[in-house]
N, C-alpha and C positions, 0 to 999 in steps of 0.2 A: 333563514339563517341569520343569526345576530352577528354583525361584523366585529363586535368587541371580543377580545380574548383575555379574560381575567388572568392576571399573571399567577395568582395562587393556583388556579386550575392547570395552567400550562406547566408550572413547576411540579405539580402533583403527577401529571402524566409522565413527565421526564423521570421523576423518582420511581414510578412503577416500571418504566422501560428499563431503567438501570438496575433496579433491584430484582426484577423478574416476577415478583408476586405482589399482590395488594398488601399482604401482611408485612412483608419485608419493607415495602415503601412506607407503610404506616409507622413502623418502628423507626425508620430513618427520619421521618418528618415529625415524630412525636405526636401523632394523632391516632385515632382509631381506624381500623380497616374500613368501617362503615363510612367514615368521613372521606377516606380516599376514594371509595367506590362512588359516593355521591358527587364528588368533584369531577371525576372522570365522566360520569353520566351527564352532568351539567355541561361539560365542555363538548361532549358529543352532540348534545341538543343544540348548543350554540353554533357549532360548525355544520350541523346537518350531515355528519359523517360518522361512520363507525371507525374509531381510532385504534381499538385494541381487539385482538382475538384472545378471548379469555381462557387460554390454556395455561399449563404450568411447565415452563415459564411462559409468560404472556408473549404474544407476537404482535408487532405493530403492523397495521395496514399501511398502504401507501400514504393515505391521508395522515395517519398517525406519525409516520416518519417525517412528514413536512412540519407538523406541529412540534415534534421533539427536536428537530433541527433548529427551529426558531427558539425553543427553550434553551438549547445549548449556546446558541449565538447570544441570547440575552444574558446568560451567565457570564460569557466572555466579556461582553460589553460592560457589565456591572463591575467585573474585576478591573478593567481598564480605567473606569471612572474612579474607583476607589484608589487606584494607584496614582492617578493624576491629582486627586484631591489630598493625597498624603494620608489616606485612611488605612492603607495596607500596613500590616505589621512588619517590623524590621526583618529583612531577610526572607520575606514571604515569597514563595515560588509561584510563577505563573505557568500553569499547565497548558501545554500545546500538544494535542493528539494529532499524529501524522501517520498516514498510510504510505508504506514504501516497499518496493519489491526486494527480494532477497539479494539479488546480485548487486543492486545499488547499495544496500546496507553493508555488504561485505567489501565494497570497494571505495567509491568516492563519497558516499553520503555521511559516514561517521565524522570526517573532518569538518563537515558543516556544523555539527553540534558544538565543537570547540570554538567556532567563530561567533556563536550566538552569545548574547548577554548571559551572565552567570545565573540571573534570577529566573531564566526560562527553564522549566522542567519538561523535558520531552517525554511523550508517551507514544512509542512507536508501535504501529500495527503492521505486521508483515503480511503481504498479499501479493499475488502476481500483478505485474504492471497493467494487465488488461482488466483486473478485477478491483483495483483500489478505488475506482470511482464509485463502486457500490457502497463503500463505507462513507463516502462523502454524501451520497443521496440519503443514506440513513441517518446522517448527522452524527455519526460516531467519531468522525475526525474533522478537524478544521481545514486540513490541507492534505494533498496526496501527490506522490510521484506516480505518474500514469503514462501509458502509451496513447491515451485518448486525447485528441486535440479539441474535440467538441466539448464545450463547457457544460458541466452539470448546472442545473438551474440554481441561480444565486451564487455562482462561482466565477472567478476570473481565471484565465489560462495564460501561462507564459512558457515558451519553449526553453528547455534546459540544454538540449544537445542530443547526441545519440550514444547509446551503449553499443560498442562494437564487439562482436563475437568472432572468434577464430575457431575453425574446426580442427580439433587436436586429437592425437592418440599417443599412447606410449610406444616407444620404439619396438618393443616386443610384439605389439599388436600389428604394427606396420609390417614387420617381418613375416607374420602369418598371412597377411593380405597385402602383398606388395603393389597390386593394381588398385588404384584409387576407386574405380567404379565398383570393383568387387568388395573392397573394404566397406564402402558406404552401403551397398545393397545387401551384403551377406554377413558382414562383421557385426558383432554385438554393439548395441548403441545404448547410451544413457539418456534418461530424461528426468526432469526435476519433479514434475507432478502432472496431474491430468490436464492442467491448463497450458503446459509447455508444448508448443508446436514448432519450436525452432529447428530441432533436428530433422523432423519430417519435411519441413519447408526446404531446408538445405539439401536434403537427400533427393527430393524431387527435382530440384534445380540442377544438381550434379548428374543424376542418372537419367535425366530427361523423362521424369514422371514415374520411374520405377519405385522410388521411395526407399525407406530404411528397412532393415531386416526385422524379422519377427522377434529375434532375441533381444529383449529390452530389459534394462535394469532401472528401476525407479529409485532415485536418490534425492530425497526432499531436503537437501541442505546444500547451500552454495559451496561451503568449504568441503563438505563430504563429496560433492559432485566432482570438484577438481581433484581431490585425492583419489577418487575412483578412476578417473581418466589416467592419472599418473600411474596408478596400480595396474593398468592394462585391462580393467574390467570391461571397457568398451570405449568407443569414440564419442565425442560430444563437443558441443559448442561452448567455449570458455571465454569469459570476458577478457578483452585484450590486456587490460592491466594485470590480470592474474596470469595470463598465458605467457606474456613476453619473458619474464625471468625464467620460467620453466623451459621455454624454448631455447633460451640462451645457454642454459646449463645442460641441455640435452635430455632433460626429464621428459619432455614432450616433443612431438614432431607435428608440424602443421600439415594436415592432410591435403589441403588444396591451397597452396600459397597464393595470396592475392585474391582469394574468393571469400571475403568476409561477409558477415550479416550485421547490418546496422538496425537497431531498434530505437526509433525516436522516443524521447521522454519529454514529458511536460509537467509543469507545476500547476496544480489547480488548488485554489484556496477560496474560502468564503469571502464575499465582498463586504468586508467589515473595515471600518476605519479604526483598526486596532494596532497600536504601537508594538505590542508584543508579537502579533502575527506578522507584521511588517518586518520586524527585526529577524524573525525566524526565516522569512522568505529571502531576505537579503543574504543571510548566511548560506542558505541552500543554493541560491543562484551563483554566489561566488565560488562555492565548492564545485558546482557543476561545470563552471567555466574552466576550472583546473583539471577536473577528473574525467570529463566526457569528451567525445569527439564532436566536431562541429556538425 
């Protein structure tokens, strides 16, 4: 394996990964598809690894993800250098792709965007907090809000705080199931998506292993989830900051007062000496200090 990675070949692989096909990458790079293919093959020979599965669209192998992540980091560093040298155009935006979970996006995370410098252009990728690290490994994002404390290779981790959830239901549902154990075990329950394990974990905790009912409604929207709980469709775990005003005005009832669920959240980002990424991280950490529990 040749240890050198020619930058034109790395950029070509990145273009193929982003475009999805050799033809589309060739159009973006203003070269022929044959030239794109030759560069990718040359890079695979240099690394001694298969980097692409040549389907439509192409799929990166694990080795390909490593090289593409390097390509994206290189692009970010080049942008920072241009900015520091005054080579960037006036008002040019600095793109920062970030993975964030839906509940954070609907509560504390958005204020972070307004704290950041105006020249930062955020590109948010919504994913479950347990799955955002996959986007980091693939190099699709520069940073992520995640429940994983173990750093992705090449990333640094800082704790943000905890997202506190309260088990809530509409008063009408509580009237149907006045006994808490029966409500949790037999009443209809809501869940966000197939990655959402919160309701089941809470149910096992309250019912001593019995778990939640089979009557389940999948609501893949943070705002829609809360609206469904308020509407009496089922009980569910609602972020504290969303639940408190609804509990105060009687729209919701806390199913088991004092029995909350805390999900620790962390900030993972590339280990780059990037002023733009540092500014974004500072804004997120400040917003988390205001919006999350300790």
